[in-house]
C-alpha positions, 0 to 999 in steps of 0.5 A: 435739492427738492428730493433732499428737502433742501428746497420745496417744489415751489422754489424748484419751479422758481429756480429753473430758468424758463428761457433755458428749458428748451435746451433739454429738448435739444438733440443728443448723439445717437447711442449706437454712433457714440458707442463706437466713437473715440472721445479725443478731448473733454471739457466742461459741459456748458451748453447742452445738446449734440452738434456735428459740423465742419470746424472753423477757427474764425468767426468770419469764415464760419459765417461764410460757410454757414451761408453756403449751407454748411453745418459749422462748429466754431472752435476758438481758444476762448470767444469774445464779443467780436466772435458773436456773428460766428457763434450765431452762425454755428451749430456749436462752440468749442473752446480750449479755455474758459469755464461754465461762466465764460463768454462762450458758455453764457452766450451759448446758453442764452442762444441755446447753442451746444457748447463745450468749454475749457477743453484744455487738451486742444492746441489751436493754431490760428495761423496754420488753421489747425486743431491738434489733440493727443497727436491727431491733427484737424484742419479747418473744414474737417468734421468734428462732433461735440456733446455739450451735455457730457463735455466731450469732443469726437473726431468726424461726423456723428449721427445725432438723435432727438433728446431723451424727452422727445424720444419718450414723448414724441417718438415713442422709441425710449421707455420713460422708466429708462430715461432719468432726464425724462423723469426730472422733466416730468416732475417739473411739468407735474409741479407746474400743472399744480399752480398754473392758471394760464393755459398753454396751447400750440400753433400747429397745422398738422396732426403730427405737430398737434400730437407732439404738442399734446405730448408736451402738455398743450391744452389745445391749438391756439393757431391752425394756419389753414393756408399751410395746408394748401402747399402740399403735393398737388393741392397748390395746383388746385389753389392756383386754379381758384386764384386764376378763376375768371368767374365765381363758378370757376372759383367754386369748382376749384374750391371743391377740389381743395375741400377734401384735402382740408377736411382730411387734415382737420379730421386728423387734427381733431383725432389727435386733440381728443376733445381739446379745442382747435382755433382754426384761422381762415385764409390769411396771406395775400393770394400772390404768395401762392402764384409762381413768380419766374417765367419758367414756373408760370409756363410750367403751371400753364402747361399743367392747367392747360391755359395761356401763360399770359393769363397767369402773368396778367393775374400775377400783375393784377395781384401785385401790391406795394405793401402786401402786409397791409393789402388784400389779405385776411378777412378781406379775402373772405369778404371779396370772395365769400366762397373761400370762407364757405369752403373753409367752414364746410371743411371744418364742420364736415370734419367735425361731424365725421370725427364725432361719428367716430367717437372723437369729441370736437371743439372747433373755434373758427378765427377770422384774421385781420379784423378792424371793423365790426361789420367785417367780422359780422359778415364773415360770421353770417357765412360761418353760421349759415354753413354750420346750419347746413352741415348739421342738417345734412349730417344730422349732428349737433356741433359745438363751435365758437367764432372769434377774431384775431386782434392784429391791427390797432383799430381792432384793439381800440374798438374791441368792445364793439367787435366783442358784440359778435366775437366769442373770443379774441386772439392777439396776433402779436406778430402783426400787432407789433408790426402795425403798432410800431410801423416796423416790418419784422422782415426788415427791422434787423438792419437797424434793431441792433443799433436801436438796442445799443442806443437803448431805444429798445431793450429787447427785440419787440418781435421776440418779446412783447413791447409791454409799454406799446403793443402791450397797452393795445392788448390791455385796452382790447382785453378790458373793452372785450370783457366789458361787452362779454364777460366770459370772452376767451382771450389768448395770444397766438404770435411767436411771443407765446413761447417767450417767458417774459411775454407769457408772464405779461399775458398772465398779468393781463388775465388772458385765458391762454398763450399759444406757441410752437410745439417744442416751446410748450414746456417753456411756456408752461414753466413761465406760466407756473412762475407767473402764478407763483409771483402772484401769490402774496408773501406771508408777513414775517412772524414777529419774534 
């Protein structure tokens, strides 16, 4: 429409639903596989993407199969609200009746599910548990494949491939000029870049994730969870040695084994960012999460580390907490065991020094988690600055870095002016801020939140979209108090809400610097940020006739 001069590019931005943009990043069928496949039925393309799975004609049986680990396609004459559980469990949805505004189509697009509607050639027999089409009969449990982009149905299991946009940007397996879908996507993102004020960063813990996000237009990393780096290969054993250490010397020895791993990861990330900032969060989860729980695993670890199994069992028991979310985690770990923070700071700064020597610009931003008291941050910042000075002297380099904190407990938000005396940036950890503000666990609230929605206590899931009147007020207070003490303070969010369009628009209204989300949600956040900026533009008064 813009090309035909029917609308301008700003109107085009406004008209694309941000919460559906990620569907253009959905998988497609492998070109070779689909080339030799026989299309047995055609319907309406109601939910973009490609999906293969075992067909089930009943929502309940689809849920049971998915729970066993099967990939499932829900096949119905038409869907109704009682099919919702099956639709959630399924990879894709196929109906014999209905159009692009049918229940199946609307729900599928909302959930980002692959969907083909109105494939009228299908004959579905619920009693016999079969689907017949043009003389072929498929029994429940047989593999079929559907393309929600083309509206096609295929027998058997077809190999899927990444979307053309992912093939161009991430896999580099398709030339940009050969993909019309990519050309349109790029045009939309280029328009967004012209008006966006709110930056979009990514949550990334590996060089590969960082590279993907940068390809999608991320302006840096807003959250690098360093604890994720401890689970690969033999690293977990060194981490466990550190936790099981009987004294500071043993703990430092184990941390020295971890340092090269962390350092190598950071070097890889800095190289992919090419000078873009990286917010690196120090160790956050409780230590018991790194130790084995079963007797067999504990005995295996004891043999590996050549220590008595009783020592491991005693440490597991010692670290047990009734509510780990509110326990010994976040900055509390670095305060009780400052050597952990020392190792992590050294890994970051040595990596930055080596990367800079290789000609890569680095902008590390050290983030201290779970701060509620100013002195918690002050003590951790002392460690960071001391290690930075040591590394700069040893490596004979000058490093440009920031130190800030996550605002994820209400006390941190309410005392943000005091915390901003030393914090150079705030990043709202909206996952934990929502939990601590509402007194709800995101892992357990699923048992009652649907009922809350029916009773209209909540309009949306507060763990999916920011509770603006509650959690949002804490964010507003923290932003205002932070700016009152430090005018140029950098403000962002790094919870899962960073990829939710309504939350992105709320962050724009608060005047935050950036939002951060998973790599494949970056385009969604960029579009939402552009739409928020356009909504801000005052409309010109109509001319008098």
